[in-house]
Backbone bond lengths (Angstrom), bond angles and torsions (degrees), N, CA, C in turn:
res aa  C-N    CA-C-N  psi(-1)  N-CA   C-N-CA  omega(-1)  CA-C   N-CA-C  phi
1 M - - - 1.459 - - 1.521 109.03 -
2 V 1.309 117.75 131.38 1.451 123.08 179.99 1.524 109.24 -91.85
3 S 1.331 116.11 131.39 1.461 120.11 178.19 1.520 110.02 -77.15
4 T 1.321 116.66 136.16 1.461 121.34 178.52 1.526 110.74 -109.55
5 A 1.340 117.25 18.28 1.455 121.17 -175.83 1.531 112.48 -62.62
6 R 1.331 118.59 -34.41 1.461 121.21 -176.31 1.523 113.21 -97.27
7 I 1.294 118.03 0.29 1.457 121.69 179.34 1.520 108.57 -85.42
8 P 1.354 117.08 131.45 1.475 118.79 178.15 1.526 111.06 -55.01
9 S 1.321 115.98 147.75 1.461 121.15 -174.26 1.515 112.64 -57.17
10 E 1.353 117.84 -34.81 1.457 118.56 -178.73 1.530 112.47 -66.12
11 F 1.341 117.44 -26.97 1.459 119.78 178.85 1.525 112.08 -84.23
12 K 1.331 117.74 -23.52 1.458 119.93 177.27 1.529 110.11 -61.15
13 L 1.323 115.97 -30.53 1.456 120.48 -178.32 1.521 113.12 -71.02
14 I 1.342 117.15 -24.61 1.457 118.61 -175.71 1.524 113.38 -104.48
15 L 1.304 116.99 2.19 1.461 117.84 177.10 1.525 109.16 -71.15
16 T 1.306 115.24 111.41 1.455 119.28 -179.73 1.519 111.17 -101.47
17 N 1.308 116.13 -20.08 1.440 121.53 -178.91 1.522 106.23 -154.70
18 A 1.328 117.73 131.13 1.451 120.30 -176.99 1.526 111.80 -61.71
19 K 1.317 117.98 -25.58 1.460 120.74 -178.86 1.521 111.86 -86.30
20 K 1.317 118.05 -38.58 1.451 120.01 -175.84 1.523 110.74 -154.42
21 M 1.329 115.87 130.54 1.446 120.01 173.45 1.519 107.04 -107.77
22 T 1.292 116.34 147.94 1.452 121.36 178.93 1.514 108.74 -126.34
23 I 1.316 115.11 123.96 1.457 121.50 178.24 1.515 107.08 -110.79
24 L 1.325 116.00 117.26 1.454 120.95 -177.93 1.521 110.37 -79.99
25 L 1.327 115.78 137.79 1.453 122.11 -175.34 1.521 111.21 -133.54
26 N 1.307 114.67 161.16 1.453 122.89 166.61 1.524 104.87 -143.68
27 T 1.325 116.02 101.78 1.460 119.77 -173.31 1.524 112.39 -64.22
28 V 1.316 117.80 -29.25 1.465 120.16 178.28 1.528 109.92 -66.98
29 E 1.332 116.94 -44.72 1.467 120.29 178.16 1.527 111.22 -64.20
30 I 1.332 116.80 -39.15 1.460 120.25 179.41 1.531 110.08 -64.80
31 K 1.328 116.65 -48.16 1.473 120.31 -179.64 1.524 111.80 -62.75
32 K 1.320 116.66 -38.24 1.467 120.03 179.28 1.528 110.57 -66.13
33 A 1.333 117.02 -46.78 1.465 120.66 179.47 1.530 110.92 -65.35
34 A 1.334 116.89 -31.22 1.460 121.94 -178.73 1.522 112.42 -85.32
35 R 1.312 116.63 -5.06 1.477 121.86 -177.44 1.522 111.33 56.08
36 N 1.317 115.91 37.59 1.469 123.50 179.68 1.535 113.19 57.37
37 N 1.320 116.38 29.20 1.459 122.45 175.82 1.528 107.30 -96.81
38 Y 1.338 116.19 123.98 1.471 120.21 -174.60 1.528 112.64 -59.30
39 E 1.321 116.91 -46.11 1.469 119.83 -179.27 1.531 111.01 -62.32
40 A 1.326 116.40 -41.16 1.467 120.30 179.12 1.532 110.90 -64.48
41 E 1.318 117.38 -37.70 1.473 120.65 177.81 1.526 110.44 -62.23
42 V 1.330 116.57 -42.21 1.465 120.66 179.40 1.529 110.09 -64.51
43 V 1.324 116.90 -44.85 1.474 120.97 -179.22 1.528 110.27 -63.09
44 L 1.331 117.73 -45.87 1.460 120.50 -178.32 1.529 111.83 -66.81
45 T 1.324 116.71 -37.14 1.467 119.60 176.83 1.526 109.82 -64.73
46 F 1.324 116.69 -42.20 1.458 120.51 176.63 1.531 110.84 -62.15
47 A 1.330 116.32 -40.98 1.465 120.65 178.78 1.535 110.64 -61.43
48 L 1.335 116.93 -38.61 1.469 119.77 176.86 1.527 111.12 -64.66
49 C 1.331 115.93 -38.72 1.464 120.18 -179.86 1.522 111.98 -64.90
50 V 1.322 115.68 -40.49 1.465 119.62 -179.30 1.523 110.29 -71.95
51 G 1.322 116.63 -42.64 1.452 120.58 177.03 1.513 112.91 121.43
52 Y 1.310 114.72 154.93 1.457 121.84 -179.80 1.523 110.25 -65.89
53 N 1.323 115.36 135.48 1.462 123.31 177.39 1.534 112.56 66.16
54 K 1.324 116.72 25.83 1.465 122.04 178.77 1.526 109.20 -112.07
55 I 1.297 116.50 152.61 1.466 122.24 177.91 1.522 109.01 -73.01
56 I 1.339 115.89 124.76 1.463 119.08 178.54 1.530 112.16 -101.30
57 S 1.317 117.45 -19.31 1.457 121.02 178.27 1.524 109.19 -170.05
58 N 1.329 114.84 169.16 1.466 118.18 177.41 1.523 112.14 -102.19
59 S 1.358 117.91 -9.93 1.461 120.33 178.19 1.528 110.33 -161.49
60 F 1.333 115.59 164.23 1.459 121.20 175.77 1.527 110.10 -61.60
61 F 1.327 115.09 -44.40 1.454 120.93 -178.20 1.528 110.99 -59.93
62 H 1.306 116.56 -46.49 1.466 121.45 -179.43 1.532 110.59 -64.47
63 L 1.320 117.26 -42.75 1.467 121.13 179.29 1.522 110.66 -64.14
64 R 1.316 116.37 -43.38 1.464 121.61 179.01 1.529 110.67 -60.72
65 N 1.313 116.97 -45.40 1.463 121.11 179.53 1.519 112.44 -69.56
66 K 1.311 116.64 -37.71 1.456 121.74 -179.31 1.528 111.24 -63.31
67 L 1.334 116.77 -38.62 1.463 121.73 -176.78 1.534 113.04 -99.28
68 H 1.322 117.21 -1.69 1.468 122.25 -179.81 1.528 111.32 53.71
69 I 1.322 115.10 55.27 1.466 121.48 178.69 1.525 108.97 -123.75
70 A 1.335 115.37 163.69 1.466 120.45 -177.46 1.521 112.50 -72.51
71 G 1.327 117.72 -33.07 1.449 120.56 -178.62 1.515 111.68 -176.31
72 V 1.314 115.58 172.39 1.462 122.27 178.54 1.527 106.95 -110.13
73 P 1.329 117.97 114.04 1.469 120.21 -177.80 1.534 112.28 -60.43
74 E 1.318 115.52 135.09 1.465 122.31 -177.81 1.527 112.36 -62.44
75 Y 1.327 117.25 -32.91 1.470 119.13 -176.99 1.523 113.02 -65.43
76 L 1.315 118.98 -16.10 1.463 119.73 174.03 1.528 110.76 -64.95
77 F 1.326 116.04 -27.48 1.465 121.44 177.88 1.520 110.88 -86.66
78 T 1.324 116.99 -42.86 1.466 119.37 -177.98 1.519 111.89 -69.39
79 R 1.329 117.26 -26.56 1.465 120.71 178.07 1.529 111.99 -88.48
80 G 1.327 117.33 -3.01 1.463 121.00 174.59 1.518 115.58 87.34
81 H 1.320 118.70 10.34 1.473 120.87 179.44 1.533 111.68 -77.19
82 L 1.329 115.96 -28.89 1.462 122.79 176.44 1.520 107.82 -132.36
83 K 1.323 115.93 154.45 1.465 121.01 179.25 1.527 107.54 -130.55
84 K 1.321 115.69 130.64 1.461 121.28 179.35 1.523 109.50 -100.27
85 Y 1.312 115.74 124.97 1.458 123.26 173.46 1.519 107.14 -117.50
86 D 1.323 117.16 176.34 1.464 119.83 173.79 1.526 108.92 -61.17
87 N 1.314 115.77 121.19 1.468 123.02 175.94 1.526 115.42 62.56
88 K 1.327 118.55 22.04 1.466 118.72 174.29 1.522 110.93 -161.93
89 I 1.319 114.06 150.39 1.464 123.11 173.73 1.517 106.15 -119.11
90 V 1.326 116.21 127.91 1.462 122.08 -173.95 1.529 109.70 -115.06
91 S 1.326 115.11 139.39 1.466 121.08 177.48 1.523 110.49 -77.86
92 K 1.312 115.71 129.22 1.461 121.89 173.12 1.534 109.53 -121.24
93 F 1.330 115.24 15.42 1.464 120.96 -175.42 1.522 110.59 -97.72
94 K 1.304 114.93 132.76 1.458 120.37 172.41 1.518 108.12 -146.34
95 I 1.308 114.81 156.46 1.462 119.43 179.89 1.521 108.93 -98.57
96 N 1.315 115.12 152.42 1.457 119.80 -177.83 1.513 113.46 -93.65
97 E 1.321 116.63 -32.73 1.461 120.32 -175.15 1.527 110.35 -136.05
98 P 1.332 118.31 91.54 1.465 120.45 179.95 1.527 110.97 -61.35
99 Q 1.341 115.62 136.54 1.455 119.53 179.65 1.514 112.92 -130.25
100 C 1.331 117.66 -13.08 1.452 121.46 177.93 1.529 107.78 -151.11
101 Y 1.303 116.24 -177.59 1.463 119.30 -176.96 1.517 110.56 -152.02
102 M 1.319 115.24 166.35 1.463 122.35 168.42 1.519 107.44 -139.91
103 S 1.319 115.15 156.46 1.460 118.33 -179.19 1.525 112.67 -119.00
104 N 1.333 116.85 -3.77 1.456 119.98 179.45 1.527 109.63 -138.82
105 P 1.328 118.29 100.58 1.467 120.67 180.00 1.525 114.07 -82.86
106 G 1.307 118.07 6.06 1.461 121.35 -177.14 1.517 114.19 -58.67
107 W 1.311 117.89 -28.52 1.476 121.86 -178.99 1.524 112.48 -62.23
108 L 1.316 117.60 -22.04 1.468 120.49 178.86 1.530 111.58 -63.89
109 H 1.332 117.16 -22.58 1.461 122.24 -178.23 1.527 112.51 -95.95
110 Y 1.315 118.17 -2.43 1.466 120.87 -178.57 1.525 110.41 -68.48
111 N 1.305 114.91 148.92 1.458 120.74 179.67 1.535 109.37 -87.89
112 V 1.311 115.25 64.68 1.456 123.45 173.20 1.524 106.51 -123.11
113 S 1.317 116.27 166.53 1.466 118.85 -176.08 1.529 111.37 -64.79
114 A 1.319 115.12 155.29 1.467 120.90 176.55 1.529 109.87 -62.86
115 E 1.326 117.11 -31.34 1.468 120.37 177.51 1.524 111.00 -65.55
116 T 1.324 117.84 -40.63 1.464 121.78 177.10 1.525 110.06 -62.30
117 K 1.331 116.53 -41.86 1.467 120.82 178.71 1.528 110.42 -66.36
118 S 1.314 117.18 -40.24 1.459 121.46 178.02 1.526 110.68 -63.63
119 D 1.318 116.29 -41.75 1.472 120.10 177.62 1.525 110.97 -63.63
120 Y 1.335 116.73 -40.58 1.466 120.15 177.55 1.526 110.52 -63.68
121 L 1.315 116.72 -40.40 1.464 120.69 176.32 1.524 110.17 -60.35
122 Y 1.327 116.73 -42.43 1.468 120.62 177.51 1.535 110.78 -60.92
123 I 1.336 116.73 -44.27 1.468 120.56 179.47 1.524 109.97 -63.07
124 L 1.328 117.48 -44.49 1.473 121.02 176.46 1.525 110.86 -58.29
125 G 1.309 116.52 -35.24 1.459 121.85 -178.69 1.518 113.73 -66.66
126 Q 1.323 117.24 -13.45 1.459 120.16 179.10 1.525 112.06 -85.41
127 R 1.333 116.50 -8.02 1.469 121.30 177.50 1.523 107.81 -95.47
128 S 1.315 116.84 123.03 1.468 120.68 -177.30 1.524 111.61 -73.69
129 L 1.309 115.16 167.17 1.465 120.92 177.62 1.530 112.22 -60.62
130 H 1.308 116.08 -29.64 1.464 120.25 -175.20 1.521 112.89 -88.37
131 N 1.319 117.24 -11.04 1.454 121.71 179.64 1.525 108.51 -84.89
132 K 1.311 117.57 109.36 1.467 121.91 -177.70 1.521 112.25 -95.11
133 N 1.332 117.58 8.09 1.459 121.78 178.32 1.520 110.93 -78.41
134 R 1.326 115.33 159.50 1.459 121.43 176.19 1.519 110.84 -95.14
135 F 1.304 117.75 20.25 1.456 121.09 -178.19 1.522 110.45 -148.47
136 I 1.318 114.47 162.40 1.462 121.90 172.13 1.531 107.30 -136.56
137 P 1.332 118.16 155.24 1.467 119.93 174.66 1.527 110.24 -65.25
138 E 1.317 116.48 146.23 1.460 120.12 -177.22 1.522 113.07 -61.85
139 Y 1.331 117.53 -27.26 1.462 119.31 -178.06 1.533 113.22 -72.64
140 Y 1.322 118.35 -4.29 1.461 121.06 174.94 1.525 112.06 -68.96
141 V 1.329 116.92 -25.28 1.464 121.94 -178.79 1.525 110.34 -131.00
142 E 1.323 116.28 159.57 1.453 121.37 177.16 1.526 109.70 -66.61
143 N 1.319 116.05 155.75 1.468 119.32 -175.80 1.530 113.90 -65.65
144 K 1.320 119.31 -15.37 1.466 119.92 176.73 1.535 111.97 -65.52
145 Y 1.318 118.19 -18.85 1.465 122.38 179.66 1.527 113.14 -90.46
146 W 1.309 117.82 -10.58 1.459 121.25 -174.11 1.527 113.87 -66.00
147 N 1.312 117.65 -23.82 1.467 120.71 -176.93 1.524 113.04 -100.14
148 N 1.306 116.92 16.59 1.462 120.23 177.27 1.535 108.11 -62.11
149 P 1.336 118.75 130.66 1.465 120.58 -177.55 1.538 114.18 -67.54
150 L 1.319 117.52 -11.05 1.464 120.08 -178.74 1.537 112.45 -92.66
151 V 1.322 116.69 -1.09 1.470 121.17 175.05 1.522 108.86 -128.74
152 K 1.322 115.33 158.97 1.463 120.93 176.04 1.524 107.58 -109.77
153 H 1.323 116.14 127.58 1.461 121.18 -179.77 1.525 108.98 -108.68
154 S 1.327 115.87 117.95 1.467 120.72 175.76 1.520 108.98 -161.58
155 D 1.317 114.98 147.34 1.468 122.35 176.92 1.526 112.67 50.72
156 R 1.322 116.21 44.59 1.469 123.30 177.69 1.530 113.25 60.62
157 I 1.333 114.89 27.33 1.478 121.70 -179.36 1.527 108.49 -130.43
158 L 1.324 116.82 141.41 1.457 122.43 169.96 1.527 107.23 -106.64
159 T 1.314 116.08 117.58 1.460 121.56 -177.57 1.523 109.88 -101.85
160 F 1.318 115.87 131.50 1.462 122.12 176.11 1.521 107.78 -82.53
161 I 1.327 116.49 90.45 1.456 120.40 -173.28 1.525 112.79 -68.34
162 L 1.326 117.42 -19.46 1.460 120.69 -178.85 1.525 113.80 -90.75
163 E 1.320 116.81 -14.87 1.462 120.65 -178.06 1.521 109.59 -76.15
164 K 1.321 115.58 147.53 1.467 121.17 -178.33 1.513 110.24 -89.35
């Protein structure tokens, strides 16, 4: 049995298997809902990880600090992707057609730019649901993505070093 005592409460909700969790994504839907705003993409991806109708934070300030982003775009609330209540922000975002996945959402909390996180999300989006490898061929993405610090580039392969 794996202890979940040190795992943040929002991640306890998405643990589906102690060995591996799978978070279904569709990067096109995320980018469209985020209006191609890097911070919004990070927030929406985090909201997917926590789960629909789940509390993702208790304040804007806490969410901003937790994800190391400049701010939370207001249109995420006006478009209904997030809902603000007294002392909590709740995810109302879900995807309609999963096309890729990730198994480690920890990178969302890294102190790297929102653009770097958005690029990593794009790279993850090139791996299909049926591809169980931790890598993709480099030709799946443009060479501007090859130097992302969240992937390892070698031998014409991009390896997802954070994936389990």
